[in-house]
DRENKE-40986 format. One line per 10 residues: number of its first residue (from 1); for each residue y, x, z negated of N, C-alpha, C. Coordinates in nm, 2 decimals. Layout:
<nodes>
NUM = Y,X,Z,Y,X,Z,Y,X,Z | ...
</nodes>
This chain:
<nodes>
1 = 7.96,6.29,-4.46,8.03,6.42,-4.45,8.15,6.42,-4.54 | 8.23,6.31,-4.53,8.35,6.30,-4.61,8.33,6.32,-4.76 | 8.22,6.25,-4.80,8.18,6.25,-4.94,8.14,6.39,-4.99 | 8.07,6.46,-4.90,8.03,6.60,-4.93,8.15,6.69,-4.94 | 8.25,6.67,-4.86,8.37,6.75,-4.86,8.45,6.73,-4.99 | 8.45,6.60,-5.04,8.52,6.57,-5.16,8.45,6.63,-5.28 | 8.32,6.63,-5.28,8.24,6.69,-5.39,8.26,6.84,-5.39 | 8.27,6.91,-5.28,8.29,7.05,-5.27,8.43,7.10,-5.30 | 8.53,7.00,-5.30,8.67,7.04,-5.32,8.69,7.07,-5.47 | 8.71,7.20,-5.50,8.72,7.24,-5.64,8.85,7.19,-5.71
11 = 8.95,7.16,-5.64,9.07,7.11,-5.70,9.06,6.96,-5.74 | 8.99,6.88,-5.66,8.96,6.74,-5.69,8.87,6.74,-5.81 | 8.77,6.82,-5.82,8.68,6.82,-5.93,8.75,6.86,-6.06 | 8.84,6.96,-6.05,8.92,7.00,-6.16,9.01,6.89,-6.21 | 9.07,6.82,-6.12,9.16,6.72,-6.16,9.09,6.60,-6.22 | 8.97,6.57,-6.17,8.89,6.46,-6.22,8.84,6.50,-6.36 | 8.79,6.62,-6.38,8.74,6.67,-6.51,8.86,6.66,-6.61 | 8.98,6.70,-6.57,9.09,6.70,-6.66,9.13,6.56,-6.70 | 9.13,6.47,-6.61,9.16,6.33,-6.63,9.05,6.27,-6.73 | 8.93,6.29,-6.70,8.82,6.24,-6.79,8.84,6.30,-6.93
21 = 8.87,6.43,-6.94,8.89,6.49,-7.07,9.00,6.43,-7.14 | 9.12,6.41,-7.08,9.23,6.35,-7.14,9.21,6.20,-7.17 | 9.14,6.13,-7.10,9.12,5.99,-7.12,9.02,5.96,-7.23 | 8.92,6.04,-7.25,8.81,6.00,-7.34,8.79,6.10,-7.45 | 8.80,6.23,-7.43,8.76,6.33,-7.53,8.87,6.40,-7.60 | 8.99,6.39,-7.56,9.10,6.46,-7.63,9.13,6.39,-7.76 | 9.19,6.46,-7.85,9.23,6.40,-7.98,9.33,6.29,-7.96 | 9.42,6.30,-7.86,9.52,6.20,-7.84,9.48,6.12,-7.71 | 9.36,6.06,-7.71,9.31,5.99,-7.59,9.38,5.86,-7.58 | 9.35,5.78,-7.48,9.42,5.66,-7.44,9.39,5.55,-7.55
31 = 9.27,5.55,-7.60,9.24,5.45,-7.70,9.31,5.47,-7.84 | 9.32,5.60,-7.87,9.39,5.64,-8.00,9.54,5.60,-7.98 | 9.60,5.63,-7.87,9.74,5.60,-7.84,9.76,5.45,-7.85 | 9.67,5.37,-7.79,9.69,5.23,-7.80,9.68,5.18,-7.94 | 9.59,5.23,-8.02,9.58,5.19,-8.17,9.71,5.23,-8.24 | 9.77,5.35,-8.21,9.89,5.39,-8.27,10.01,5.30,-8.23 | 10.01,5.26,-8.11,10.12,5.17,-8.07,10.11,5.04,-8.14 | 9.99,4.98,-8.15,9.97,4.86,-8.22,10.01,4.87,-8.36 | 9.97,4.98,-8.43,10.01,5.00,-8.57,10.16,5.01,-8.58 | 10.22,5.08,-8.49,10.37,5.09,-8.50,10.44,4.95,-8.48
41 = 10.39,4.87,-8.39,10.45,4.74,-8.38,10.43,4.65,-8.50 | 10.31,4.66,-8.57,10.29,4.59,-8.69,10.38,4.64,-8.80 | 10.40,4.77,-8.81,10.49,4.82,-8.91,10.63,4.78,-8.89 | 10.67,4.77,-8.76,10.81,4.72,-8.73,10.82,4.58,-8.77 | 10.72,4.50,-8.75,10.72,4.36,-8.79,10.73,4.35,-8.94 | 10.65,4.43,-9.01,10.65,4.43,-9.16,10.79,4.47,-9.21 | 10.85,4.57,-9.15,10.98,4.61,-9.19,11.08,4.50,-9.17 | 11.08,4.43,-9.06,11.17,4.32,-9.04,11.15,4.21,-9.15 | 11.02,4.18,-9.18,10.99,4.08,-9.28,11.04,4.12,-9.42 | 11.02,4.24,-9.45,11.07,4.29,-9.59,11.22,4.29,-9.60
51 = 11.29,4.33,-9.49,11.43,4.32,-9.49,11.48,4.18,-9.51 | 11.42,4.09,-9.45,11.45,3.95,-9.47,11.43,3.90,-9.61 | 11.32,3.95,-9.67,11.29,3.91,-9.81,11.39,3.98,-9.90 | 11.43,4.10,-9.88,11.53,4.16,-9.96,11.66,4.08,-9.95 | 11.70,4.04,-9.83,11.82,3.96,-9.81,11.81,3.83,-9.89 | 11.70,3.76,-9.89,11.68,3.64,-9.96,11.69,3.66,-10.11 | 11.62,3.77,-10.16,11.62,3.80,-10.30,11.76,3.84,-10.35 | 11.84,3.90,-10.27,11.97,3.94,-10.31,12.06,3.81,-10.33 | 12.04,3.72,-10.23,12.11,3.59,-10.24,12.07,3.51,-10.37 | 11.94,3.51,-10.39,11.89,3.45,-10.51,11.94,3.51,-10.64
61 = 11.94,3.64,-10.64,12.00,3.71,-10.76,12.14,3.69,-10.78 | 12.22,3.69,-10.67,12.36,3.66,-10.68,12.39,3.51,-10.73 | 12.31,3.42,-10.69,12.32,3.28,-10.74,12.29,3.28,-10.88 | 12.19,3.35,-10.93,12.15,3.35,-11.07,12.26,3.41,-11.15 | 12.32,3.52,-11.10,12.43,3.58,-11.18,12.56,3.50,-11.19 | 12.59,3.43,-11.08,12.72,3.36,-11.08,12.71,3.22,-11.14 | 12.60,3.15,-11.13,12.60,3.01,-11.18,12.50,3.00,-11.30 | 12.56,2.98,-11.42,12.47,2.96,-11.54,12.39,2.84,-11.54 | 12.44,2.73,-11.47,12.35,2.61,-11.47,12.23,2.63,-11.38 | 12.25,2.70,-11.27,12.14,2.74,-11.18,12.04,2.83,-11.26
71 = 12.09,2.92,-11.33,12.00,3.01,-11.41,11.92,2.93,-11.51 | 11.99,2.83,-11.58,11.91,2.74,-11.67,11.81,2.66,-11.60 | 11.84,2.61,-11.48,11.75,2.53,-11.40,11.63,2.61,-11.36 | 11.65,2.73,-11.32,11.54,2.82,-11.28,11.45,2.85,-11.40 | 11.52,2.88,-11.51,11.44,2.92,-11.63,11.36,2.80,-11.68 | 11.41,2.68,-11.67,11.33,2.57,-11.72,11.22,2.53,-11.62 | 11.24,2.53,-11.49,11.15,2.49,-11.39,11.04,2.59,-11.36 | 11.08,2.72,-11.34,10.99,2.82,-11.30,10.92,2.89,-11.42 | 10.99,2.91,-11.52,10.93,2.99,-11.64,10.90,2.90,-11.76 | 10.93,2.77,-11.75,10.90,2.67,-11.85,10.96,2.70,-11.98
81 = 11.08,2.75,-11.98,11.16,2.78,-12.10,11.23,2.66,-12.15 | 11.26,2.65,-12.28,11.32,2.54,-12.33,11.41,2.58,-12.44 | 11.50,2.48,-12.48,11.58,2.50,-12.60,11.50,2.48,-12.72 | 11.56,2.52,-12.84,11.48,2.51,-12.96,11.44,2.36,-13.00 | 11.53,2.27,-12.97,11.50,2.14,-13.02,11.45,2.05,-12.91 | 11.38,2.11,-12.81,11.33,2.03,-12.70,11.18,2.04,-12.69 | 11.12,1.94,-12.63,10.97,1.95,-12.60,10.96,1.95,-12.44 | 10.87,2.03,-12.40,10.85,2.04,-12.25,10.72,1.97,-12.22 | 10.72,1.89,-12.12,10.60,1.82,-12.06,10.58,1.87,-11.92 | 10.47,1.92,-11.89,10.44,1.97,-11.76,10.34,1.86,-11.69
91 = 10.38,1.82,-11.57,10.30,1.72,-11.50,10.24,1.80,-11.38 | 10.11,1.79,-11.38,10.04,1.86,-11.27,9.99,1.76,-11.17 | 10.03,1.78,-11.04,9.99,1.69,-10.94,9.88,1.75,-10.85 | 9.79,1.67,-10.81,9.68,1.73,-10.73,9.70,1.72,-10.59
</nodes>
């Protein structure tokens, strides 16, 4: 009897139909919202990572601008540059 009364209750049926519609069929359903939250968290992590990289690159650039010996060291080691009267030997380690 109780179950029949619940089935006949038009307000309960309306609320259940609305909940089902909002949970599964709406454009902004629960699953879409979860994906958007996860994407937002990943973008925030990426933003933090890139801010840290910008900070490190600015420090690197300032060091290159202020110290000519460091500039020469980086040019020789990273870009294999040399003076005119020098020979460069590159040792490759496995």
